[in-house]
N, C-alpha and C positions, 0 to 999 in steps of 0.2 A: 461540203457536208450539208444535208438538209436539216431543217429545223427539228424534225422528228428524230433524225439520227443523232443530232447534237443532244437533244433531250434524253434519249436513251443512254448515250455515253455518259452524260452527267449522272443519271440515276445509278448506272453500274459503278461509276467511280465513288459516289456517295455511299452505296451499299458496301462496297469493298472497304472503305474507310471505317465504317461502323463495325464490320466484322473484324477488321484488323485490330482495332483498339478494344473491342469487346465491352463497350460501355453504353450502348444505346444512346439516349439523348442526354444523359447526365454528364456533368463536367468531370474531367479527369481529376483524380486525387493525387497529390504528391506527398512524398515523405516529409516535406516541409509543412504541409497541412497537419500531419500527425504530431510532429514534435512541438508545434505551436498551438495545439488544441487547448482551449481555455476551459476551466471548470470552476464551480462554486465550492468553497471548502468550509464555509461557516454561514449560518443564517439564523437570525432571531427576530421575532415579531413582538410588538408591543401587546399588552394584555387586551386592548380593544381591537386589535387586528388592523389598525390603520396604517402602520409603518413596519416594513421589514428592512432590517439592515443586514447586508451580506458582504462577504469578501470573495473576490474572484481571482483565481490564479491565472496570470498572463505570462506565459513563457517568453523569454527574450527572442527577438529576431536574430537568428545566428549569423545573418549577413550584414546587418546594419547596426547592431548593438555590441558593446563590449561583452566579453564573457562574464558569466555570473549566474547566480540563482534566479529563478523566476520572480517576476514582480507579483505582489499581492495587493490588490486595490480594494478600497472600501466604497460601497454604493448604498444608497437608500432607495427603496421602492415604496411608493404610496399605494393605497388600496385601489386607486383608479388605474393603476398600471404604469404611472409615470416613474421612470427610473432616473435618479439624480446621482451623478458622480460626486463623491465626497472627498476622498483622498486617493489620487491617482498619479500615474507617472512612474518615475523611478523610485519606487517605494516597496516596502514589504510590511504590510499591516499584519500584526500578530493577532492574539486573542481579542475578541470583542465582547462587551457586556453593557447592558443598560445601567444607568445610575438608579438609585432607589426610586426616584419619582418618574422614571422613564421619560425624562425630558432631554437627556443627553445620552450619547454612547461613548463609553470608555474604550480605548484601544491601545495596543502596544505598537510602537514603531520607532525607528531611528531616522530622524528627520533633520534637515538643515545642518546645523552645527553640532548636533548631539554627538557626544562621544560614545554613548551606549543606547541600547533600546530603552525607551522611556514610556511612561504612562501619559496618555493624552485624553482629552475630552473634546467632543464637538456637539453643539446643540442640534437636535433633530429638526428644529425650525430653520436651520441654515446659519451660516456664519463661519468664522475662522476657528480652527483647532487651537486649543490651549494646552500647553504642556503642564501637567499636574505635578509630575515628579520625575527626576532623573537620579538614579542611584549610581554609586561608584563602579558598579558592574552591571551588565545587561539584565533587565527584568525578564524573567522567563515566563511567568504566568501570574495571574492575580485573581482575587475574588473581593466582592463588595459586600459589606455588612447590610443587614436588613434596614437599619436606621440611616444608612448612607453616611455615617460618620467615619468609618474605618475601611481601609483596604489592606488585605494581607497579600503580600507578593513574595515570590521566590527569586533569589539571585545568588550567584556563587560568591564565595569569599574572594577578596582581592588577592591577586597573585603577588609573588615577590616583587616589591617595588623597585628592586635593582635589576630585574630580569633584562630590561632593554639595554641598560648600561653594560651588564655582563656579556650579553649576546654580541654587542659591537666589538667587545674585546676578544671574542672567540670562546668564551666560557658557555657553551651551549649543551653540555652533557645533560641527558635525561635519565632519571632513575625510573626504570620501567615499573609501572603499577604502584609506585609509591609517591610520586609527585602529583598531587591532585588537590583541588579545592572543593570543599563541601558546598552543596547548594543549601542555603538556609532560608528560613521564613522570617519575614519582617512585617511589622505592623506600622501602617502609615495613617496618621490622623489627618483627614482631608481639610480640617479647619486650620490647624496649627502648622501643618506640614512636618510635624515631628515624627521621627522614625525610631522604632526600637526593634532590636533583634529578638526573636523568640528563642528563649534559652533551651534549646533541644539539640543534643549532640549526635544527630544522625543525618544521613543524606536524605533530603526531602524531595520527593518526586511530584507531589501535588499538595495543595493546601486550600482549604475552604472553610468558611464560617458555618457553624451550626446555627440554624435559624433562631431568631429571638435571643441571641447570645453572642458573646465574644469568644466562646470556646472554639477551638479549631480542630478540624479533622485533617490529618496529614497522612500521606503514604510515605513510609520511611524505609530505608535500607541501611545496613551497617557500614557500607562503604560506597564509593562512587562507581564501582565496577559494574558493568552492564550485567554480568552474571548474577550479582547480588540483587540488582534491580529486578531481574526476571524471576529468580528462584527464592530470594530471602526477604522480600519486602513485606510490610504489614501495615494495616491501617491503625492509627493511634489517635485517640481523642485527647486533646490537650487543653489546659487552661491557657489563657493568653500569655501568662508568664512562662509557659513551657512545661509546667507540671503535668505529668502524665495522669490522666483520669482512668482510661481503660485502653487496653490493646486488644484488637479484634483477633480472635483465634482462627486463623486461616492457614492453609498450607499450599504451597505451589504458587503459580502465577496469579496476578491480580489485575483486574480491569477497573472500570469506573465505580465510584460509590456516590450515592445521592441521599440526602436527608429528605424526609417528608416535610411539607410546609411548616408544620408546628415543631419540627426538630425532634420528635419523639421516636421516629422510626429511621432506620438506616438500611438501605438496600445496596448490595454490592455485587459485582460480577467477579467471580473467581474461578479457581480450578477445582476439580474433584479431589485431587491429591497431588503430591509432589511429582508424580509421574504423568500427570495430565499434560499433553503437549500444548494446550491452548486454554485461554480463559473462555468461559461460556456457560458456567453454572451460575444460577441466580440465587442469592442468599439474602436473608434478613438477619441483622445482627442485633443482639441484646446489648444495649448501651450501658448496662450495669455490670454484667458478667463478662462480656466480650464473646460469648458463645454465638454460634451461627446456626441457622435453620435453612435447609434448602427449600426453595419455593416451588421448584419444578423438578422433582425427583425423576430420574430416568428419561429426561427430556431428550429426544432424538435429534437435537439440533444444537446450536451454539448461540446464546444470548450475546448481542453485540453492544447494545446501548439501552439506557433506562432513563425515565423521567417521571416524576410524580405528578399526577393529575390533581389529587387532593390528598388528605391525610390517610385515606383508606385505599386509594386506587393508584396502582403503579402501572405505567405504560412501559412495555419492553419491546425491543426490536430484535429479531433473531434470524439467523441463517438456518434454512432447512433444505437440504440437498442443494440444488442450484438456484433456489429462490429465497426470498425473505418474506417475513410477515411481521405485522405490528399488532400487539394485543394489549387491551386494558385488563388489569388483573386486580381483583378485590383481595387484598391481603388478609382480610378478616375471615372470609369464607371460601377463598380460592376460586370464586366464580370468574370466568374469563369471557371477554367479548373481543372478537377479532375486528380490529379497526381497518387493517389493510391485509386482505388475503394474499396468498402466494399467487404469483403469475401476473400481477399488475405492474410492478416495477421492482427494481433492486434498491431498496431503501438502505442507506448506510449510516445515517445520523439523525437523532431526534434533536432538533434545534431548540424549540420552545413550545409552550402550550398556552393558548389564549383563554380568556374568561369563559367563552362558550364551548371550550373543549377542542377547538380547531388546533391541529398540530402543524408546526412548520418543520419539514423534514428535508433532508438531502437524499436524492435518488438518481439512479441512472437506468438506462435500458439499452438494448441492442442498437437503438436509433440515436442515442445521444449520451454524452458524458454526464458527470454529476451536475445537477441543477437543483434549485430550491423549489419546493412545492408546498402548498397548503393541503392538509388532509382533513376532510370533514365529511361525515355521513358515508364513509367508505369510498369517497371519490377524491382523486388527486387533481388539484388545479395548479398548473405550472406558473411559477413566478418569474423565472429568469430564462434567458435564451442567449447562450454565450458564444455560439459559433455559427455565423451566417453560412459558411462554406458547406456545412452539412446538408442544408436544405437543397443544394444544387448537385449533390453527389449521389451516386447510386449506392444504396445500402445493400450489402450482401445478405443473403439468406442465412439465418442462424437458428439452430435448434438443439435441443437436448437429445443425446443419443444414449440408449441403454445397451450394455453388452455384458456378457458373462465371462468371468475369468476362468482359467483352466481348472481351478478347484471348485467352481460353482458359485463363487461370490458374485452378486450382481453389482455392477458399477455403472457410473454415469460419466458423461463428458459433454463438452460443448463443441459442436461442429459448425464452422463457418464455410459456406460454399463459395466456389469461384463464381464471379458474375456470369449471368446467362448460362448457367449450368444446364446441360441436357441429360435427362434421366438415362441411366445405363452407360454413360460415358465415364471411363476411368480417368482420374485426374491425379496430378502430383499433390502430395499431402505433406504439410509440415506438422509434425507432432510437437506441440508446445507444452513443455512440462513445467508446472508450477513449483516454486520453491517451498521451503519450510522443513519437512513436508506438512507442517501444521498450517495449511492454507487450503483453499479450494477456488475453483473458477466458477463464478456465477453466470447465469444467463442474462448478462447485461452488457455494458460497454467494456469490451476487452481489447480495444484498439489503443496500442501504445508503441513507443519507439522500438521495444524489443520484440513485440508481436503486432506489427502494423497490419491487422487483419483486413481492413478495407482496401488498403493499397495492394496487398498481396492477392486479394480476391480479384482485383482489377487486372493483375498480371497473370491470372489463370491458376493460382494456387488455392487449395483448400487448407484450412488450419483446424487442427483438432486438439482440444485441451482435455486430457483425461484426468478425472478425479480419482486417482488410484487409492488403494487402501493406505490409511495413514492421513488422508485428507480430513479436513474439518467439514462441518455442515451436517454430519450424520451422527452426532453424539460422541461421547467419550470412548466407548468401546471400539468403534470403528476407527477413531483417530489414533488408537494405540496398536492397531493391527500390524503396523510396520516396524514396531520397536524390536530391538535386538535382532534385526534382520537387514542390515545395510545391504542395498542392492539385491535384495532377495525377491520375495513375492511382489513387493510394491513395484519393482521395475519389470517383473514378468507381466504385471497388469498393463504396463505400457505397450509391451510387445503384443499382448492379447488384444488390446484396442486396435493396434495396427492391423493384426490379422483379421479382426472383425470387419474393418473397413475394406480390406481386400476381398473377403469372402462375400460380402453383400454387393460386390461389383462396383464399388465406388473408387477405391484407391488403386493406383497403378503400383504394383509391388516393387517395380524397379525404380520408382521415382518417389521415395519416401524419405524425408529428412527429419531430423530431431534437433530441438533447441530448447534452451531454458537457462535460468540463472540460479545461482546458489545451489540448493538441493536439485533444482532442475538442471543446473550446469553439471552436477554430478551424474545425473541420469544421461545427459548428452554425452559426457565422456565415456560412461559405461556402454552406451549405445554405439559408440565409435570403436570400442575395444572389445569387451567381452561379448557384446551382442552385435558385432559388426556386420554380420550377414543380413541383418534386418533393415539397415539404413544406408542410403546412398550419399548422404551428406549430414554433417553435424556442425552446429554452432554452439559452443560452450561459453557461458558467461559467468564470471566470478564463481567458478565451479570447483569441486573437490576432485583431486586425483590420487591422493595418498592419505588414507584414514589414520595412519600412524603419525605422520608429521602434521596433519591437520589439527589433531588434538593438542599438539604442542605449540601451535601458532595462533589459535583462535582466542577470541575474547569471551567465549561462552563454554568453557570446558565442563562446568557443572551441569549446564542445561543439556549439553550433548550426552553426558552420562545418564542423567535422570529421565529425560524424555525422548531420547533417540536410541543410543546404543544399549543402555541399561547394563553397561559393563565398562571397564577401563581397558586401554590397549594392552597393558601388562597382564591382563587376565587371559588373553588369547592372541598373542602376537601374530601368529600365522593367519588366523581368521581375518584379522583387520587388514593384513597385507593382501590376502586373496580377494577381499571385497574392495580393492583399490584399482582403478583403471590402469595405473602404471604397471601393475602385475601382468596385465594382458596386452601391453603395448605392442609386443612383437607380432601378435596376430591381427592387429588393427588393419583394416582395409577401407575404412570409411574416411574420406577427406574431412578434416576437422579444422574449423576456424575457432581459435581460442581468444577471448577478449576479457580484460580484467582492469579494474581500477587500481592504480598504484598505491592508494592510501587505504585499501580495504583492511579492516581489522577483524572482520567476521570470518572471512575466508582469505587468508593471506595470499597475495599474488604469487608467492612461491609455489602454490598449488598448480597454477597454470604453467609456470616455468618448468616444473618437474615433468608434466605431461608433454609439453612441447619438446623438451630435450630428449626424453625417452623416444618419442616418435621420430624426431629428427635424426637421431643416431641410428635407429633401426632402418630408416629410409624406405619403408614399405608403402607410405601413403602421404599425400599432400597434407601439410600442416602449416598453419600460420599463427603467430602470436601478436596481438595488438594490445598495448598497454595505454591506459588513460591517466596522465598526470592530474593530480588534484581530485580525482574521483575515488569514491569508496566502494561500498557494497551495492553497486548500481550507479548508473550515470544520472546526475541530477541537473546537469546544464545542457542547454539546447544544442550547442555545437557538438558536444560529446555524444548526445543522443542521436543527432542527425548522422554523424560519422558512423556510429554503430549501426543504425538502420540501413544505411547504404551498403555497408560491408556485409551485413547479414543477407540482404536481398540479393546482392551480386553473387554471393557464395551459393545460395540456394538455386538461383536461376542457372548458374554455370553448370551445376551437377544434376539438377532435377528437370529443368526445361530443356536446356541445350545439350546436356549430357556430354560435356566436353572432357578431355583429358587435361592433365596438368593442373594449374591453378589460375584463377582470374588475376589480372594485374592488381598490385597492392596500392597503386596510387589512386587517390580521389582528388579531383580538381575543384576545390572550393574557392581558390584564390580569385578567379575572374568574376565571381559573383559578390565579392565583398565590396561594400560601399566605402 
């Protein structure tokens, strides 16, 4: 072979390899990258802007570490960009806060020989952590008084001291929904280490000091049940003794509440009424009468976080459509100044505000997961960079798509293209349906184990996230459009999104799959049964198959009634049955992979078992059921997430890319990769 012939052969081989993998010069992404992606989950900055303290979530390596939840590590970043690890390794740092003088950072963690999660302090100048206090049960959250003398913390009551002894003898009976320990508030004097319980006999979900006072604001509910937390909680202002001063008059779900610096004003995020599916209304509370005033009437979005700039100016962060914005709001005259307009980034959390008005926020984008930023003069400056692999990977194209439902309602969704997409080429599409339905997909980082968009784009798939009616981000009225209509127009919206992608020449009608978790799992089951003609494959995760038995096995029956069904099963038995995928199981022709956490209390795993058994007995379609021991309503551990991602990808590839008959093998060989 001549030198020129060899050179041409090498070029052909190289070009063929590039075309085969479809990733140009970028490094290949693996599902291991996806499940071990790191992100920042807290960030606060000193008033002078010199030091930012943040926590970073680091998932476990599924091949080299024992199973367990993600690590959460504590870091310090100086204004010059120097990043210093403070508390790292096999640890889970909880809430962080500065002490009154901002010389130390307080944090929660279970370290060394601790029996429970305890309160620690570490100097910002460097040095060793000091344990300030360990309670007889884990500390759930804390707040520091203005003068630095007191800490209020939450912790559950001690359980039966004989439980371990009884358990060893076999006495392990559980009385359902009657055996629980209230979470209480406790006052810790940092000088004497003396602790006193606040005498208040309700479940406490949050506790904070009123500025310039030892009065406490707590969010309380009558019991420990999640349903009461969601639907019956209220904010209560208390004396340190536990004496009730005033109860704030709200109805429905509640979000955060924040005092103005002088303690004279209270802003809170709540619901419009008990039927509002999500928090998102912004209120000011009268601290004498408990009455509330809405600060943003008819706001066509959802407020997610709040932070006072000074006694007259409140900063709020809100979802609007698929974007977010941050606004400074004068509560005296309602004048507003936009600090971060829509389209810059997806802001999720307001961390702190500096003396000069600079905000520390958490935000993500289509290019990166959640990181810490400073926001000043309308500009974001990035403080953290948590994932080196992202810089070497090919980012798929992502955009907002608008389409019209069959009844004329305009809807939006997020479309992630396959890598190296050529205009006019029809591609396989995975319809990824969000849960809730009181949720929505933003135009930001949507790459996760259940929807690994970057990896699937590399494999030739497009992913579409429809924000169907009933989603949040567009005001209360829109979020209520799906109520009293299980599997009705909201799921028609999903089909209409699919039809739109086909009509514009993008989606291959014969290669469209559907997947989702919780309410998205319900949609995936419905798409595989009642709407089976539209989908070539389905992956259902922690989903609903029988609306009659779901009501009787969930931990949120009141929320289901008030903000979803707006009725009870006994009001219309047949209707509930006909809105259940099991009712349509015989006609199912869409191969469905069903996955569920065995410890799920929100959607009991029996929901997946029912659908599996109905489909298996009918025998008309491939079906597989995978259960995850130790997991609940979603997989929280890296190994379970990786297993899920591999199974979902294999199922979709089998039916949408290869278009094979039968089922893919059920075995996954992780053993040879374990260290």
